[in-house]
N, C-alpha and C positions, 0 to 999 in steps of 0.2 A: 504493500500499500504506500502510495506516495501522496505527498501533500506540498505544494511548491507555494510558499506562502507570498513571495516576491511577486510571481506571476499572477497569484489572485488578487493582490493589492493594486495591481495596475491594470486589471481587467475594466473595460469602460462600464460593464455593468455594474460591477461592486462600486465603482466610483459615482456612478449615477444614483445608485440606491442609498449609498451612503450620505451623499450630499442633500438627498431628498429627506431621508429620516432625520437627520440632524437641523436640516433647514426647516423642516414644520414643527421641530420642538422649539427651535429658537423662534419661530414664527408666532407661537403661541405665549412669549413672554409678553407680559404688559409693561408698556411705559407710560405711566400714567393711564387714560382711557385708550392710548393706541397700542396696537401690535402690527407687525408685519404680515402674518398670515403666510399665504404661498410664497410671498417674495422673499421670506427666510430662506427658500432654497438658492438664491441668486447670490446672497452672501456667503452662506456656508460653501456654496460652489466655488466662489472667488478664493476663500481661503485653500479649500483642499486644492483647487487648480494650480494655485501659485506652489504649494507644497510639493506636488506631485511633480510639477516641471523641475524644481530644483534636484528632487530624489533623482529622477528619470535622466536628467542630465548628468549627474554624478556617476551614475552606473554605466552611460554610454561613454564618458570620458576614461572610463578605465579599460573599455576595449573589449573584444568579444569574448575573451575569457572570463568576465565577470558574471556572477550570478545573477541571472534574470535580465542579461543583457537584450535578448530577442524582444522579450515584452516591454522592455523600456525602448528600445529602438523604434517600436511599432506605434507605441504610445506617444513618443515625441514627433515620429512622423506624421501622427493624426492630429496633431496639436491638442494632444490630451485627450479628446473626443473627436471621434470622425464627425466631420459637418454633415454627413446624411442623417445622424441622429438629430440634430438641430434642426435640419429641414422636415423631417417627418413629423416630429413634435409640434412644429409651427403650422404645418399642414392641418393636423387635427384639430389643434386649437381653434384656428380662424374658420374652419368650416364649421364646427360646432356652435361657436359664438356667433357666427353669420345665420346659421339656420335658427338658432334660439331667438335672434333679436329681429327676424325678417318680417315679423307680424304686422310691425309699425313702421316699416322701412319707408312705404309709399306715402304715408301722412307725415312722418318726420320730414323728408325732402320737400313736399309741398309746403310745410309750413315755416322750415327753417332753412331751405335750401341755400339761397342767395349769401345767409349770413355765414353758412359752412364755408362757401367758396371764398369769400371775403378773409376768414380767419386763416385759411390754407396760405393766400398770399402773404397775410401780414407775418404768420408766424415765420414762413420759411424765408421771407425777405430781412427780417429783423436778425434771423440766424446768419444770413449770408452777410449782412452788414456787420454784425459782431465779428463774424471771421475774418472779413477784410481789416477789421479795425486791428485785431490781433496779428494780422500779417504785417501790418505797418510798425506794431509795438515790438513785437518779438524778433529782434534781429537773428536769433539763432535757427529760425525756421522761415522758410518762404511759401511761395503760393501754392506749391504742391502738397507740402505738409498740410496747409491749412483749407485745403479743400477737402483732404481728408478729414480734418477736424470737424469740418462743417457737417459733412454728411454721417460722421460718427455720431457728434453731439447730437443729431436728429435721428440717429439709428436706422439709417436707410442703406439697406444692402442694393437695391436698384441705384439708388445714388453714387454708391461707391462703382458700379459698374460704369456709369457715366464719367464719374471723376476720373477713373483709371483710363478709359479710353481717350478722354480729351486732353489729358495730362500727356499721353503718349503722342498723339499728334501735334500738340504745343512743342514738346520737348523737342521732338524731330525738326520743327520748324525753326526753333531756337538754335539747335546745334549746327544746323545746315547754314545759318545765317550769322554764325560766330564771328568771321571776319569783319563784318559791317557793324558789329555790335559796340556799343561804348566799353570803355576802361572799366565801370564798374559791372556790367553786366558780363563782360569777359571773366572777371574775378569771381563772380557768382557760379558761371558754368563750370569753371574749373574747381570751385569749391564742391560742387554738386559731383562731379567727376571722382572726386576724393582722392587723388594722388597729389602729395605734399610737394613733389619734386617739379610739379608744374606752374609756370608763372606766366603772366600775361607776355612778359619779354621773350621767353623762350618756347612760347606756344601761340605763334601768329596764325595757326589754322589748326582744326582738330582732325585727327585721323580717322579713319571709319570705325577702329574700335574705341578711341575716344567719345565719338558720336553714339556709338552703342551704350557705353557705359553711362553717359549723361543720361539718355531715354530710361535706360533700366533704373539708375538711381532716382529719376524723377518720379517714375510709377512707384516706387520702393518708399517714395517721401509720401505718397497718397496713402497707401496701405499702412504706413507707421502712424500717420495722423489719425487714420480711422481706426486701428487697433488700440491706439491710446484713448481715443475719444468715447468710443462706442460703449464700453461698460459704464463709462461716468455718465452718458447720456441717458442709459437704462435707469441708473439709480436717481438721477435728476428727475425723471418724469415720475418714476414708483413714489419718491419723496412727494413730489407736488401733489399728485391724485390723493395721494394719502393724508397729508398734512393742510392743503389749502382750506378744507372744510373748517379746520380747527382755527388756522391762522386768521381766516376772514370770518369766523365766527357764524358759521352755516347750520342751521337746523337740517340734518339730511332728511327726517321724516317730513319737515315742511316742504322740502325741494321735491321730494318723490309725490306729495300729494300735489304739488303744483304742476308737475310734470305730468299726473294721471288727469289733471283737470283740463291742462292745454292740449293733450291727445284726445280726450272726449269731445272736446269742442271743435276739434280739427276733424276728428271722425264724422261728426254730426253733418260735415259740409260734404262728406265722400261716401258714396255707396259701397259698401264692401260686402264681398262674398263669405259665406259662412263656410270656411274650410273646417273639418273635423281633424282632431288630433290622432295620428296612428301610430302603433307600435313602432319602435325603431327598426328601420329598415336598411340592413348594410349595403345593398345594392344602390338605393338612394344616394346614401352617404357617400360611397365610392363613385356614383356617376358625378355628384358635385365636385370631389376632389379632383377628378381626371378632366372633366369639362373646364374647372377654374384653372387648373394647371394649363391646359392648352390655351385659354385666353390670355392668361399670364405671359405665356412665351410669345404672343403676337407682337412684333416689332412693327411699329407705326413711323413711316419718314417725315421728320418734320423739317425737312429742308436743311437749312444751315445750321440747325440745332442737333442733327443727327437723328438717332431713331429712339424712340419712347416705348417702353412696354412696362405692364404692371408689375411683373414679376409673379412668383409662385403665390407670395402672401396677396399681393392685390387681386390677382385673378381669382383665386379661390375664394376669397371676402366677398369680392363683387357678386360671384356667381352663387354663392350659399345665401347672399341676402337677395338676390333675384329670384331665384328658384324658390327659396322659402316664402317669399311675398307671394308668388304664383300659386305656390301651395300643392297643386297637384298636376303632373303632366303624365297623360295615359295612365299606366297601372302603378305610377311610382308617385307617393307621396311625401313631400318635403317638410310636413308639419308633423314632427315625430315627438314621440315622449320626452317631454321636458327633464325627467329625472335622469333617464338615460344619458341624455344628450349632455345634461350638467355635469355627469361623472365624467364623459369624455373629455369635455372641457378642462374641469379641474385636474385630471392626470395629466392632459396634455402640458397644459400650463405649468404646472410643477416640473415636468421634464424638462420643458424648453428653458425655464428660468435656471434650473441647476445646470444644464448644458453650457449656457451662456457664461454661468460663473467659471465653469471648469475650464472652457476655452480661453477665456481673456483674464484668469485670475492672476498670471504670471505678468503679464501687460500692465493690468491696473495698478498692481501693488508695487511693482517696480518703477512705475510711473510717479508714485509718490515718493521716493526717495532718490531717482535717478535724473538723466537729464531730459527726461520725458514730462518732467512736473510741469515746466511752462506750458506745454501743450494740453496737459491734464487740466491745468486752472484755466486755460482758454476754453476748453470744452465745457467747463462747468459755468464759465460766465456766459457763453454762447448760449447754452441749453437754457439756463435759468432766464436770462433775458428776453429770449424768444417766447418761452412759456408764460412769463409775468405780462408780457405785453399782451400776448393772446387773452391772457385770463381778464385782464382789464377791460379791452376792448369787447370781449364776449359777455363778459358778467354787466359791466357799467354803461358800456355803449349800446350793445345789441340786446340787454336785459336778459339773456338767456338762463335758465334753470340750472343747476349744476349737473344735474343727471346728463343731458345731452351735451353740456359745455365741457365736462370732464373728458366724455368720449371724443368731441371735436378737437379738444387740445391734444390728445393723444395720437389723433388724426394728422394734426397739423405736424405733429413731432415724428409721425410714421412709426409710432412705437407701439408693437405688438404687446411687450412687457409691461408698459404703462396701461393699457387697456386693460390687461388681466387684473392689475392693481385696482384700477376704478371700479371693475366688475366685483372684486373681493371687498374694496370698501363699502359700497353701496348696496352690498348684498341684491344686486340686481344686474340683468344682462342688458338692460335698456342703453348703457352709455354705448353699446356695440353699433347703434344705428347712427349715432353723432360720428363715431369713428370711420364708418363705412362710408358716410356720405362725404366726409372731410380727406379722407387718405388719397383718392385718385388724384384731386386738385393739388394737393400738398406734394405729392411725389412728381408730377410734372413741373411744378415751379421749381422744386429743389434740383431737379435736373437741368431746368433752364439757368439757374442761379448757380449751379455747379459749372457750367460750361463757362460762363461769364467771369467766375473766379480764376479759372484755369488761363481765360484769354488776357488776363490784366499783366501788366508789367512784371517780370520775374524777379525784380529788385525793388 
């Protein structure tokens, strides 16, 4: 009988279940009237992810003869947890939350639609403006890093794709035009290449290898900014939707009552079909995920702005809201048992949060003590400012109730973990309607602003 403890310790399933178990225990701890609930898995995941990265790196550094080398190498190559686990949990969560919230989607859009579009533009624009300000203030980083900070602070994976693509195109153009660049721009290019032996005097032109190095390091800067900013963006939104009600002294029961009254009033103006709730149907659930994934994969050409797509998250969320709103298509019913859907939602959310923590724990914690601290602080400032402006406009200008506003803020930040925290804090799936109505517009705006950030001067 053999028992290899090191291999078991680095098994992804053991890591996830341990992070979830400890996270849910931590989430039950009361801090006054507040507790983190399911979000506790994010914080324990961050700590465990950081510790396992250190441990696995130590084993790999010892060489192939070290005990547990293969398991450690596999874990490190996967970034602690394989990204497919992250995407699967996210797909299950957004499909479940979309189907649960779909019954009011049409009414919500009719009543609040233009306000959600405005919030999407405002939140993403303020985030872009904050990133541009950080770019000018933090001389240790440039436009590429801050385009990564922007999409990371607003937790947008599709935004990261746009940032990487436009950064690559911009970097190729800069490298090709190196000879015509100013002294300061040339110094910046050589700094990004990272070869200390290169100076403006001894490098009148870039070799093909140096041009490739510049492009590679430029896109690497985007990825670095994103990796540092993303976990802080997640934490910011979770704290905001959990604490704003306390900070601004909102009575959640009154907010829920206000939401119900507004929905009943809006429903009275629309003739609705009476669609019965059916038992959970795995085929209908799978169809929702497949169709949503296909829709999210469609790339729409926007001329000089390049291509736009909703990604898996956006596609599945939109289709789950649409199909759930329709209710029934042929033999398939998309209005399914709320208890079963609620269980799927809760399981998927806690897995998603713990995996985010495990994958980004090392980067997040090291950023607090290393050279990335300035980017981490920038991400906090960008995220907090964007959300506060969105909250003030939504609450005091548009007069939105907190139920839909909490979802709209999460949608404006494209933050699925934030939506989970809002659902948890309000003990209601209703914020998902605000999220689903705001998310596509926020995503489109974010891609546009990301492209603009990458087209700004490199110094």
